[in-house]
N, C-alpha and C positions, 0 to 999 in steps of 0.2 A: 909602381908596385913596391910594396915593402919587401925588404930582404929579410927573410925569416931567420937566417943564420945570424945576422947582426943583432936582431931583436932578442934572440935567445941568449947571445953572449952578453948583451947589456943586462938582461934579467938575471943571469947567473952572477955577474959582477955585483949587482945590487944586493943579491941574496948573501953573498960572501961578506959584504960590508955591514950587514945588519947586525946589531948587538945580539949576543947569545942570551937567551932567556932561560932562567933556571926553572926548576919544577915549581908549579904553583899548587897550593893546597886546594882540595875540593871545597866548594862552597859549603856553608854551614847547613846541615841537615840533608846533604846529598845522599849519604849512605842510607838514611832512614827512608827517604823517598824511593830509592832503588829497591830496598827490601819490601816496602809497602806495595809497589807495583808488581813485584815478582809474585806476591802471594794473593793479589786480588783476583777474583774470579774472571775467567775469560769471557769476553763479550762475543756472543754468537752472531756477529754482524756479517751479513753477506755483502760482497761487493755490489756496487750498483748495477753492473752488467748482469749479474746472476739474478738479482731481483727483477729487473726488467725482462729478462729472458723467461723467467718463471711466469710472469704475468702474461707475456705474449703467448706462451704455450697454453695457458689456461683459456685465453680468448680463442685460440685456434681450436681447442677442444670444444668450446661452446659453439663455435661456428659449425663444426662437424656434426654435433648433435642436432642443431637447428636444421642443417641441410638434410639429414636423414629424416627428421620429423616432417619437413615440408614435402619431401619426395617419397613418403612411406607408401602411398598407393602405387606409384610407378614401380617401386622396388618389389612390392608383393606381387603385382601383376606379372612382372618379369620372371619372378621365381615360379609362379603358377604356370606360365608359358613353358618354362624349361622343364617342369615336372610333367607337363602334357607331352612334350617331345620325348622325354625319357621313358614314358610309359609305352611308346611304340606307335602312337598315332602320327602319321606323316613322317616316318623316320626313313630316309633314303638309304641309310647304311643297312638297316634291317632288311630292306627290300633286296639289296645286292647280296647280302649274306645268305638269305633264304631264297636261293634260286630254284629250289625244288618245288616251291608252291605255285 
């Protein structure tokens, strides 16, 4: 196994022996490119995860609409059954509450 302390010491020694470099000028046209990028219009790019999640949400909504469309008769008949129960026909709670009848 490597001794990390020795490796670090050797790396630090090599860094101390390296020649000192002076300031280097920026490449030709660097300032112009930086200024041009600063003033160019922003790209409204969504990250790939956001694009995929929006597509998946759209597909899920489409599946939900198709499921309601396929089961429309069952949904409406269940609603009609509930309205018949709410109107008082075969309502056991109404029978208990109206004990005087």
